C-alpha positions as CSV (number, residue, x, y, z in Angstrom):
1,M,94.0,69.3,107.4
2,S,94.3,72.5,109.5
3,D,93.2,75.9,108.3
4,I,96.8,77.0,107.5
5,D,97.3,73.8,105.5
6,A,94.2,74.5,103.4
7,L,95.3,78.1,102.8
8,L,98.8,76.9,101.9
9,Q,97.2,74.8,99.2
10,T,95.9,77.9,97.5
11,L,99.4,79.4,97.0
12,S,101.4,78.9,93.9
13,T,104.4,76.6,94.2
14,R,106.8,79.6,94.5
15,Q,104.6,81.4,97.0
16,H,104.5,78.1,99.0
17,E,108.3,78.0,99.0
18,V,108.5,81.6,100.1
19,A,105.9,80.9,102.9
20,L,108.0,78.0,104.2
21,C,111.1,80.2,104.2
22,I,109.2,82.9,106.1
23,L,108.1,80.4,108.7
24,A,111.7,79.3,109.0
25,G,112.6,82.9,109.9
26,D,114.5,83.8,106.7
27,S,114.9,87.4,105.7
28,N,114.0,88.5,102.2
29,A,117.7,88.6,101.2
30,E,118.1,85.0,102.5
31,I,115.0,83.8,100.6
32,A,116.3,85.5,97.5
33,A,119.6,83.7,97.8
34,Y,118.0,80.3,98.5
35,L,115.5,80.5,95.7
36,N,117.8,82.4,93.2
37,L,115.4,85.3,92.9
38,H,115.8,89.0,92.9
39,R,115.0,90.6,96.3
40,T,112.1,92.7,94.8
41,T,110.6,89.5,93.4
42,V,110.7,88.0,96.9
43,E,109.1,91.1,98.4
44,R,106.2,90.7,95.9
45,H,105.8,87.0,96.8
46,V,105.9,87.8,100.5
47,A,103.2,90.5,100.1
48,A,101.1,88.0,98.1
49,V,101.5,85.3,100.7
50,L,100.6,87.6,103.6
51,R,97.6,88.8,101.7
52,I,96.3,85.4,100.7
53,L,96.9,84.0,104.2
54,G,95.3,87.0,105.9
55,A,98.4,88.1,107.8
56,R,99.5,91.7,108.3
57,C,103.1,90.8,108.9
58,R,105.6,87.9,109.1
59,S,104.9,87.6,112.8
60,D,101.2,87.1,112.1
61,L,102.1,84.3,109.7
62,S,104.3,82.6,112.3
63,R,101.5,82.9,114.9
64,L,99.0,81.5,112.4
65,G,101.2,78.5,111.9
66,A,101.7,78.0,115.6
67,A,98.0,78.4,116.4
68,N,97.2,75.6,113.9
69,D,99.7,73.4,115.7
70,N,102.0,73.2,112.7
71,D,105.7,72.4,113.3
72,P,107.8,75.3,112.2
73,P,109.8,74.3,109.2
74,A,113.1,75.0,111.0
75,R,115.5,75.6,108.3
76,R,113.7,73.3,106.0
77,R,114.3,74.2,102.4
78,P,112.0,73.7,99.3
79,V,112.9,70.6,97.3
80,A,114.2,72.7,94.4
81,V,116.8,74.4,96.6
82,L,117.8,71.1,98.2
83,A,118.3,69.6,94.8
84,G,120.4,72.5,93.7
85,F,118.1,73.8,90.9
């Protein structure tokens, strides 16, 4: 398990979903639509994810994932979104 994988395990389920969307390059508005959340809720989740993972911005998070040799989730959606919940 890489460092990023270990850190991802510390996130809540929703934070993990948001982190995957960030790594896929989604904007806050896109994440809100995919996860059926208000945009300010997404902003709070994004801030928490960045803080927990030690990233200053979304780009840092992407670099962190790339540095740990993780495949970017490339439009991968959380299971709840795929299932239509």
